[in-house]
Every structure is written in C-alpha cells, then in structure tokens.
C-alpha positions as CSV (number, residue, x, y, z in Angstrom):
1,M,0.0,0.0,0.0
2,Y,1.3,3.3,-1.0
3,R,0.1,6.8,0.4
4,S,-0.1,9.8,-1.8
5,T,2.2,12.4,-0.9
6,G,-0.5,14.9,-0.8
7,R,-0.1,18.7,-0.8
8,E,3.4,20.2,-0.2
9,T,2.0,22.3,2.7
10,D,0.7,19.5,4.9
11,G,1.0,16.2,3.1
12,Q,-2.8,15.8,3.1
13,V,-5.1,15.3,0.2
14,L,-8.0,17.6,-0.4
15,F,-11.3,15.7,-1.0
16,T,-14.0,17.3,-3.1
17,G,-17.0,15.8,-4.8
18,Y,-18.9,15.8,-8.1
19,Y,-22.2,14.4,-9.1
20,E,-24.5,13.8,-12.1
21,P,-26.9,16.8,-12.6
22,F,-30.3,16.8,-14.3
23,L,-30.9,19.7,-16.7
24,N,-34.1,20.6,-18.5
25,G,-33.6,20.9,-22.3
26,S,-35.0,20.6,-25.7
27,L,-33.8,19.6,-29.2
28,N,-35.0,23.1,-30.5
29,S,-33.9,26.5,-29.4
30,S,-36.6,29.0,-27.9
31,A,-36.9,31.8,-25.6
32,R,-36.9,29.3,-22.8
33,Y,-34.2,26.9,-24.0
34,A,-31.6,29.3,-25.2
35,W,-28.2,27.9,-24.1
36,P,-26.6,25.4,-26.4
37,L,-24.8,22.2,-25.4
38,Y,-22.2,21.7,-28.1
39,E,-20.6,18.6,-29.5
40,L,-16.8,18.7,-30.2
41,P,-16.1,21.4,-32.8
42,D,-14.9,20.2,-36.3
43,D,-11.9,22.8,-36.2
44,L,-10.6,21.8,-32.8
45,V,-7.3,19.9,-33.1
46,T,-5.2,18.1,-30.5
47,V,-1.4,17.8,-31.0
48,D,0.6,15.1,-29.2
49,L,4.0,16.9,-28.6
50,G,5.6,13.7,-27.8
51,L,5.6,12.8,-31.5
52,F,8.0,15.7,-32.2
53,S,10.4,15.1,-29.2
54,D,10.8,12.7,-26.4
55,K,11.1,15.6,-23.9
56,F,7.6,16.4,-24.6
57,K,6.4,12.8,-24.0
58,G,2.9,12.6,-22.5
59,E,2.3,16.6,-23.3
60,K,-0.5,17.5,-25.7
61,I,-1.9,20.9,-26.6
62,T,-5.4,21.8,-28.0
63,G,-6.1,24.5,-30.4
64,R,-7.3,25.3,-34.0
65,L,-5.7,26.1,-37.1
66,S,-5.2,29.7,-38.3
67,G,-3.7,29.7,-41.8
68,K,-0.8,27.2,-41.3
69,T,-0.4,27.8,-37.5
70,V,-2.0,26.1,-34.5
71,V,-3.3,28.7,-32.2
72,P,-5.2,28.5,-28.8
73,Y,-8.7,27.5,-29.2
74,W,-11.5,30.1,-28.3
75,E,-12.0,31.0,-24.7
76,R,-15.4,30.6,-22.9
77,K,-16.2,34.2,-23.5
78,D,-15.7,33.9,-27.1
79,I,-17.8,30.8,-27.5
80,E,-20.6,32.4,-25.2
81,K,-20.7,35.9,-26.9
82,S,-19.8,35.4,-30.5
83,A,-20.5,33.2,-33.4
84,A,-17.1,31.3,-33.0
85,L,-18.8,27.9,-33.3
86,R,-21.3,28.6,-35.8
87,G,-21.1,25.8,-38.4
88,K,-18.3,24.2,-36.6
89,A,-20.1,22.4,-33.7
90,R,-23.5,20.6,-33.6
91,V,-25.8,21.4,-30.9
92,L,-26.7,18.3,-28.8
93,A,-29.6,20.1,-26.9
94,W,-30.6,23.5,-25.7
95,V,-30.9,24.1,-21.9
96,D,-33.0,26.5,-19.9
97,D,-30.3,27.7,-17.3
98,P,-26.7,29.0,-18.1
99,V,-25.6,28.2,-14.6
100,D,-26.9,24.6,-14.8
101,L,-24.9,24.3,-18.0
102,F,-21.7,25.9,-16.4
103,F,-21.9,23.3,-13.6
104,L,-22.5,20.5,-16.1
105,Q,-19.3,21.3,-17.8
106,I,-17.4,21.2,-14.4
107,Q,-19.1,17.9,-13.5
108,G,-18.4,16.3,-16.9
109,S,-21.6,14.1,-17.3
110,G,-25.3,14.5,-16.8
111,K,-28.7,13.8,-18.0
112,I,-31.0,16.3,-20.0
113,R,-34.7,15.9,-19.6
114,L,-36.1,16.9,-23.0
115,D,-39.4,18.8,-23.3
116,T,-40.7,15.9,-25.4
117,G,-40.4,13.4,-22.6
118,P,-37.1,11.4,-23.1
119,V,-34.0,11.7,-21.1
120,I,-30.5,11.7,-22.9
121,N,-27.1,11.0,-21.2
122,V,-24.4,13.5,-22.1
123,H,-20.7,12.9,-21.3
124,Y,-17.4,14.9,-21.5
125,H,-15.9,14.4,-25.1
126,G,-13.2,17.2,-24.9
127,S,-12.4,20.8,-24.0
128,N,-11.1,24.0,-25.6
129,G,-7.7,23.2,-23.8
130,R,-7.8,26.5,-21.8
131,P,-6.8,26.1,-18.1
132,Y,-9.6,25.7,-15.4
133,R,-10.0,28.5,-13.1
134,S,-12.3,28.3,-10.0
135,V,-15.1,30.9,-10.0
136,G,-15.4,30.1,-6.2
137,N,-11.8,31.3,-5.6
138,L,-12.7,34.4,-7.5
139,L,-15.7,35.1,-5.2
140,I,-13.6,34.5,-2.2
141,K,-10.9,36.9,-3.1
142,R,-13.4,39.5,-3.9
143,G,-15.0,39.1,-0.5
144,L,-18.4,38.1,-2.0
145,I,-18.7,34.8,-0.3
146,P,-16.7,33.9,2.9
147,K,-14.4,31.0,2.4
148,Q,-15.8,28.9,5.1
149,D,-19.2,29.2,3.4
150,M,-18.1,28.4,-0.1
151,S,-20.1,25.7,-1.9
152,M,-21.7,25.0,-5.2
153,Q,-24.9,26.1,-3.7
154,R,-23.6,29.5,-2.5
155,I,-22.3,30.2,-6.0
156,R,-25.7,29.4,-7.4
157,E,-27.4,31.7,-4.8
158,Y,-25.0,34.6,-5.5
159,L,-25.4,34.5,-9.3
160,K,-29.2,34.3,-9.1
161,A,-29.1,37.1,-6.7
162,H,-26.6,39.2,-9.0
163,P,-27.6,38.4,-12.5
164,N,-25.8,41.4,-13.9
165,Q,-22.5,39.8,-12.7
166,M,-23.1,36.4,-14.1
167,D,-21.2,36.7,-17.5
168,E,-18.2,38.2,-16.0
169,I,-17.9,35.6,-13.1
170,L,-18.5,32.7,-15.4
171,N,-16.2,33.8,-18.0
172,Y,-13.4,34.0,-15.3
173,N,-13.0,30.3,-16.1
174,P,-11.8,30.3,-19.8
175,S,-12.2,26.4,-20.0
176,Y,-15.1,25.2,-22.1
177,V,-16.4,21.6,-22.3
178,F,-17.8,19.7,-25.3
179,F,-20.1,16.6,-25.0
180,K,-21.4,13.6,-26.6
181,T,-24.4,11.3,-26.0
182,E,-24.0,7.9,-24.5
183,P,-26.6,5.1,-24.0
184,D,-25.7,4.9,-20.4
185,G,-23.9,6.9,-17.9
186,P,-22.1,8.6,-16.3
187,I,-19.0,7.3,-17.9
188,G,-15.5,7.8,-16.4
189,S,-12.3,8.7,-18.3
190,I,-11.5,5.0,-18.6
191,G,-14.8,4.3,-20.4
192,V,-16.7,2.4,-17.7
193,P,-19.7,3.6,-15.7
194,L,-19.1,5.3,-12.5
195,T,-20.3,3.9,-9.0
196,P,-21.7,6.4,-6.6
197,G,-19.5,6.6,-3.5
198,R,-16.9,4.1,-5.0
199,S,-15.3,6.1,-8.0
200,V,-12.9,8.7,-7.6
201,A,-11.1,11.1,-10.0
202,V,-7.5,11.9,-9.5
203,D,-4.6,13.4,-11.7
204,R,-4.1,10.7,-14.5
205,R,-0.6,12.0,-15.2
206,I,0.5,10.8,-11.8
207,F,-1.6,7.9,-10.8
208,P,-2.3,4.6,-12.6
209,P,-5.9,4.3,-13.8
210,T,-8.3,1.5,-12.6
211,S,-6.3,1.2,-9.4
212,L,-7.8,0.1,-6.2
213,V,-7.6,2.9,-3.6
214,F,-8.5,3.4,0.0
215,I,-9.7,6.8,1.1
216,Q,-10.0,8.4,4.5
217,T,-11.9,11.9,4.7
218,R,-15.3,13.0,5.9
219,K,-18.8,12.8,4.5
220,P,-21.9,15.0,5.4
221,L,-24.8,13.8,7.5
222,V,-28.2,15.4,6.6
223,D,-31.6,15.6,8.1
224,S,-34.9,15.1,6.6
225,N,-34.7,18.3,4.8
226,N,-31.5,17.4,3.2
227,R,-29.6,20.1,5.4
228,I,-26.1,19.1,6.5
229,T,-26.3,18.4,10.3
230,S,-22.5,17.3,10.7
231,W,-19.4,15.9,9.2
232,D,-18.7,12.2,9.8
233,H,-15.2,10.4,9.5
234,F,-15.4,7.8,6.8
235,S,-13.1,5.5,5.0
236,R,-13.6,3.1,2.2
237,F,-12.3,1.2,-0.7
238,A,-12.9,2.8,-4.1
239,L,-11.5,2.7,-7.8
240,N,-9.7,5.4,-9.7
241,Q,-11.9,5.5,-12.7
242,D,-11.8,9.3,-13.6
243,T,-10.0,12.6,-14.1
244,G,-10.9,16.2,-14.1
245,G,-9.5,19.5,-15.2
246,A,-9.4,20.7,-11.6
247,I,-8.0,17.6,-10.2
248,V,-4.1,18.4,-10.4
249,G,-1.4,17.0,-8.4
250,P,-1.0,14.4,-5.7
251,G,-3.0,16.5,-3.2
252,R,-6.5,16.3,-5.0
253,T,-9.2,13.6,-5.2
254,D,-12.8,13.9,-6.4
255,I,-15.4,11.6,-5.1
256,F,-18.3,10.7,-7.4
257,W,-21.6,10.9,-5.3
258,G,-24.1,9.7,-8.0
259,N,-27.3,11.8,-8.6
260,G,-30.1,13.2,-6.5
261,P,-30.5,15.6,-3.6
262,Y,-27.8,14.0,-1.3
263,A,-25.4,13.6,-4.2
264,E,-25.7,17.3,-5.1
265,M,-25.3,18.2,-1.5
266,A,-22.4,16.2,-0.9
267,A,-20.6,17.3,-4.1
268,G,-21.4,21.0,-3.5
269,H,-20.0,21.2,0.0
270,L,-17.4,18.4,0.3
271,Q,-14.0,20.3,0.8
272,H,-12.2,18.1,3.5
273,T,-8.6,16.8,3.9
274,G,-7.7,13.2,4.3
275,N,-5.5,10.4,3.1
276,L,-5.4,8.6,-0.1
277,Y,-3.8,5.2,-0.4
278,F,-3.0,3.1,-3.6
279,L,-3.1,-0.8,-3.3
280,V,-0.5,-2.3,-5.7
281,L,0.1,-6.0,-6.1
282,K,3.5,-7.0,-5.2
283,P,5.5,-8.8,-8.0
C-alpha cells in the first residue's frame, strides 16, 4: 500500500465531490431553451507533442488552425458571446439555465430531460484546452462569499441574486467543455460507468488508472430536509476511474456521489482533507 504524498504544505489530500446533474432541455432553441450544449467542434485539433520530441512525451496541446499555424482555441467568453462555433459544432440540446450548463461542464456528465419526454445522457468529449479557473476562488478573493461558506450552492445563490455579474464571473473560467451522448452514464475517463461513492477522480498524469484505492476523509450527514447537520469520518475502498480539469497534483481527489439531492449536497459542500492510499500488487 502506498500513500499519496498529498499537498506540499501539509501532506494531506483535499477531497472534493462531483455528481451527475439533471438539466431541463430541448432539441430546439426557444426563448426558454436558449443555451446550447455543443458537440466537439470540427476545427478543434489536439497535438501530441511527444511525436516531435521525447522531452515532450505525454504532453498535448489543444487549439485550432489559423492559416498554417496552430493557435489556442476560443475561450469561454468567445464561445458564449460570439459566433465562434457557428457551422463548426453541432448542438446536442438546448437548456434553460446557463448556470446549470456551467456546472454540467464542471461535473463532466449529466442527464438532459427533454421537453418531449425522453432523457438523454451527455458525457465529456473534450475541452477547448484552456486552463480551469475556479469561480469560487474568485468570489472568495473579492470578499463576496466567505471562504468557510463556499459551496456550489452558495455560488448558485450569488449568481441568482446578481444576474448582472453572471457573465463576468462565469467567463473568469476560460475552460469550455464539449459533450457527446451515451446510451448509459455517467462514464468515467477509462470508459466504464461510475459507481456512486466508489469511484474517484485523480490526476491521471501521476496515478495509474483503474487502481484500487483506500480513502480516509469526511462525508456529510443530513436531516430530513437534506440540510447538513454534521460531518462524519469515513473510510472506504474505491476505484480510480476518472479525472478532471481541476484535479491536479497528488493533493487532490474528487469523489463521485451519483445523482439526486444527497449527491448534489455532498458534491457541492465537500472540501475536506484526508489520506489517499493506492493498493499495488507485489511482483
């Protein structure tokens, strides 16, 4: 058994959570369903730098062709406020809430309830290659939400109360995610369905995929109204089956909680340290 070295500051691993959100959508745009969920654009290219030099082995860049040069792909603000993707990316569905769409991109997978009845599974297919920036950290730095109160739910509340600031705050994160449909879901980065409470996401550049892990951290206890009453110590075995743009380094782990009210609550509030162990079979 090997323990992750964790963060440089304290040797601990910061555990956060993610879940599978449900969004309301339509296959047709309208005044209500006005925000598009895009497929991977035709002009987006990924370059494996390792093909050019061994010193870049494992490194990739994402961009687009401009003449004969590869340049960075459009940022979130360009995609949201211009016609950058017109004729280059098919719309999988139109949804009724831009904040829901933003958090779907962070979660990586979700379900869209169509206005005609069916539910479709959408899954991460790629990104624009821009770095992920936390809007939660932005709100903390500006003194708009205290650090101890930060959660996905508080971010939603703030944006709802200050719609005139929404575009600026969301565009602080230049990363933009593109989706594909799946017959089942949610699917992790190794191509298999995730199991609530038993699948975790780590930095795939450091840790071996599909590994058996043992986690020690906390989980929320809730009352009948789904309000958090306390945080309980818990430990369990899980599988390394996923990764994420914000999960970087040996000091970060994301726990998948499934879907539903508890999953959303746990994913939105979990920010606790703990230990991460990898079980490796001896030769």
